[in-house]
ROPALUM-672697 format. One line per 5 residues: number of its first residue (from 1); their letters; for each residue z, x, y of C-alpha. Coordinates in steps of 0.5 Angstrom, whole numbers, plus 2048, in hexadecimal, padded with zeros to 3 digits. Example, Ala and Ser with C-alpha at 12.3 -4.5 7.8 and 13.67 -1.06 7.14 Angstrom:
<atoms>
1 = AS = 810:819:7F7  80E:81B:7FE;
</atoms>
This chain:
<atoms>
1 = MRLDI = 7E4:7FB:7F7  7E5:802:7F5  7EA:804:7F0  7EE:80A:7F0  7EF:80E:7E9;
6 = QRTTN = 7F6:811:7E8  7F8:815:7E3  7FF:813:7DF  804:817:7DB  801:815:7D5;
11 = PAIIK = 7FA:818:7D4  7F7:812:7D1  7F8:80E:7D6  7F5:80D:7DD  7F6:808:7E3;
16 = LEAPV = 7F1:805:7E7  7F4:803:7EE  7F2:7FE:7F2  7F3:7FD:7FA  7F5:7F6:7F9;
21 = ILVKG = 7F9:7F2:7F4  7F5:7F0:7EE  7FA:7EC:7EA  801:7E9:7EA  806:7EC:7E5;
26 = SYQFT = 804:7F1:7DF  800:7F0:7D9  7FE:7F4:7D3  7F9:7F3:7CE  7F7:7F7:7C8;
31 = TEEQA = 7F2:7F2:7C4  7EC:7EE:7C7  7F0:7E8:7C4  7F6:7E9:7C8  7F1:7EA:7CE;
36 = ENSPL = 7EE:7E3:7CD  7F1:7E1:7D4  7EF:7E7:7D7  7E7:7E8:7D8  7E8:7EF:7DB;
41 = AKELL = 7ED:7F2:7D6  7E8:7EF:7D0  7E2:7F3:7D3  7E6:7F9:7D4  7E9:7F9:7CC;
46 = AIPFI = 7E2:7F8:7CA  7E1:7FF:7CC  7E2:803:7C6  7E7:808:7C8  7EB:803:7CC;
51 = KTVFI = 7F2:802:7C8  7F6:7FE:7CD  7F5:7FB:7D4  7FB:7FA:7D9  7FA:7F6:7DF;
56 = SANFI = 7FF:7F6:7E4  7FF:7F4:7EC  7FA:7F9:7EF  7F8:7FD:7E9  7F5:7FD:7E2;
61 = ALEAL = 7F8:802:7DD  7F3:804:7D7  7F5:808:7D1  7F0:80B:7CD  7EF:80D:7C6;
66 = PIVEW = 7F0:815:7C4  7E8:815:7C3  7E7:816:7CA  7E9:81A:7D0  7EA:816:7D7;
71 = DDVAQ = 7E7:81B:7DB  7E0:819:7D7  7E1:812:7D8  7E6:810:7DE  7E0:80F:7E3;
76 = EVALQ = 7DC:80B:7DF  7E1:806:7DD  7E4:806:7E4  7DD:804:7E7  7DC:7FF:7E1;
81 = VEAYL = 7E3:7FC:7E4  7E1:7FC:7EB  7DA:7F8:7E9  7DE:7F3:7E6  7E3:7F2:7EC;
86 = RRGAP = 7DD:7F2:7F0  7DA:7EC:7ED  7E0:7E8:7EE  7E1:7E7:7E6  7E8:7E5:7E5;
91 = ILIDN = 7ED:7EA:7E2  7F2:7E5:7DF  7F1:7DD:7DE  7F6:7D8:7E0  7FB:7D6:7DB;
96 = IPEEA = 7FB:7DD:7D6  800:7DB:7D0  806:7DF:7D1  806:7E1:7C9  7FF:7E4:7CA;
101 = VPLRK = 800:7E8:7D0  807:7E9:7D2  80A:7EA:7D9  80E:7F0:7DA  813:7F2:7DF;
106 = IPVTI = 811:7F8:7E3  816:7FD:7E4  817:7FE:7EB  81D:802:7EF  81E:802:7F7;
111 = YVEST = 822:806:7FB  823:805:802  822:80B:808  824:80A:80F  81F:80C:814;
116 = PNPMA = 820:80E:81B  81F:807:81E  826:804:81D  822:7FD:81C  81E:7FF:816;
121 = MKFVA = 820:801:80F  81B:804:80A  81B:801:803  817:806:7FE  815:804:7F7;
126 = NKKLV = 813:808:7F1  80C:806:7F1  806:805:7F6  806:7FE:7F9  800:7FE:7FE;
131 = SRVYE = 7FA:802:7FF  7FA:802:807  7FF:800:80C  801:7F9:80E  805:7F6:814;
136 = YKSAQ = 808:7EF:815  80C:7ED:81B  80D:7E6:819  80D:7E1:813  806:7DF:816;
141 = EAAES = 803:7E5:815  805:7E6:80E  801:7E1:80B  7FD:7E6:807  803:7E9:804;
146 = PLAAA = 808:7E5:800  80D:7EB:800  80D:7EB:808  80D:7E4:808  813:7E4:803;
151 = LFKFP = 817:7E9:807  816:7E5:80E  81A:7DF:80B  820:7E4:80C  823:7E2:813;
156 = YVKEV = 824:7E9:815  81D:7EC:813  819:7ED:819  813:7F1:817  810:7F4:810;
161 = FFDSN = 80C:7FA:80F  809:7FC:809  806:803:807  805:807:801  80B:806:7FD;
166 = YISVI = 810:803:802  812:7FE:806  815:7FE:80D  819:7F8:810  81B:7F7:817;
171 = RQPKI = 821:7F3:818  823:7EE:81D  828:7F0:822  82F:7EF:821  82F:7F0:81A;
176 = LWEEV = 832:7F6:816  82E:7F9:811  834:7FA:80D  835:7F3:80C  82E:7F1:80A;
181 = MMELR = 82B:7F8:807  82D:7F7:800  82B:7F0:800  824:7F2:802  823:7F8:7FD;
186 = EFIRQ = 825:7F3:7F7  820:7EE:7F9  81A:7F3:7FA  81C:7F6:7F3  81C:7EF:7F0;
191 = YLMAG = 816:7ED:7F3  812:7F3:7F1  815:7F3:7EA  812:7EC:7E9  80B:7EF:7EA;
196 = KPVVR = 80A:7EB:7F1  804:7ED:7F6  806:7F1:7FC  800:7EF:7FF  7FA:7EA:7FE;
201 = VIVED = 7F4:7ED:801  7ED:7EE:7FF  7EA:7F4:802  7E2:7F5:800  7DF:7FC:801;
206 = GDRPK = 7DE:7FE:808  7E3:7FA:80B  7E8:7FD:80F  7F0:7FC:810  7F1:7F7:816;
211 = GLPTL = 7F2:7FB:81D  7EE:801:81B  7E8:802:820  7E1:804:81E  7E0:80B:820;
216 = NDIYS = 7DA:80F:822  7DD:814:826  7DF:81B:823  7E4:81C:828  7E8:816:825;
221 = RKIIA = 7E7:818:81E  7EA:81E:81F  7F0:81B:822  7F1:816:81C  7F0:81C:818;
226 = ILDQY = 7F6:820:81B  7FA:819:81B  7F9:819:814  7FB:820:812  800:822:817;
231 = IKPAV = 804:81B:819  803:815:814  807:819:80F  80D:81A:813  80D:813:816;
236 = SSDGG = 80C:810:80F  812:814:80D  816:810:812  813:809:810  80E:809:815;
241 = NIQFV = 806:80A:817  802:80C:81D  7FB:809:81D  7F6:80C:822  7F3:806:827;
246 = SYDKE = 7EE:80A:82C  7ED:810:830  7EA:810:837  7E6:816:838  7E7:815:840;
251 = SQVVK = 7EE:815:840  7F0:819:83A  7F4:813:838  7F5:812:830  7F8:80B:82F;
256 = VLMQG = 7FC:80A:828  800:804:825  807:805:822  808:801:81C  80E:800:817;
261 = ACNGC = 815:804:819  811:808:81F  810:801:823  816:800:827  819:807:825;
266 = PSSKL = 81E:80A:82A  81A:811:829  813:80E:829  812:811:830  814:818:82E;
271 = TLKQG = 810:817:828  80A:816:82C  80B:81B:831  80E:821:82D  80B:81F:827;
276 = IEAIL = 804:81C:827  802:81E:82E  804:825:82D  801:826:826  7FA:823:829;
281 = REKMK = 7FA:827:82F  7FB:82D:82A  7F6:82C:825  7F1:829:82A  7F2:82F:82F;
286 = NERIV = 7F2:82A:834  7F8:829:839  7F6:823:83C  7F7:81E:836  7FC:819:838;
291 = VEAIN = 7FE:814:832  801:80D:833  803:808:82F  800:801:830  806:7FE:82D;
</atoms>
């Protein structure tokens, strides 16, 4: 498991962000006695310059004493935490006394954005939710995601899509967003404020996101690079995602998967031809390229 080192507005504090949910809730430790029920926090507080350890959802925040600069020690500390997590050692021990380690609600705001797909609505959070995309088309598929499973309990939810800091929800037909939008918004806000996990997935080093092909073809790698740079930011802003599936050298056909709000969107064909196909032809200098969606 690799941790991403992130700076904060406080120069004394850094965040070590994980690609998966680490804990349910939020915990703060300032002494080794407080950390009796958190072996990881206890180990970190034993480092002479660590003043405070804060563990929440998918990150560990560390406050250093003014005797050091994070530029000098952040990488070393991150490697130490990565090694700890790889060993499978516990982050928290069950039944942590509330008086010793207070559970804190996380401030969360959610705002709603419409998308080009009238069946999809985008719920944007003021915090990162996931490190890669997740798509669920049914409650059965959502076993790894407590939040998606909870959303499918609403009878009007048809599909759920997570990416970075937002959730795209596709509704069932014959339901108006005006009737359910605020209910979903408040439910998501309360869920995230409680520190509950979005997904529960263990991703080991070298694992690949579901559906992503193994690539040995340089041409395919170039196509993916173009999609990542020129296409994905635009479709992400509309609550969706486009994922490369395959490239056929003989037919020059590039197959992609439309996800989130892009799936079933009335303008998706226009996006394929005037957007993706046109950009790939220009950047690859190949007018024979044809883009097809597999869904």
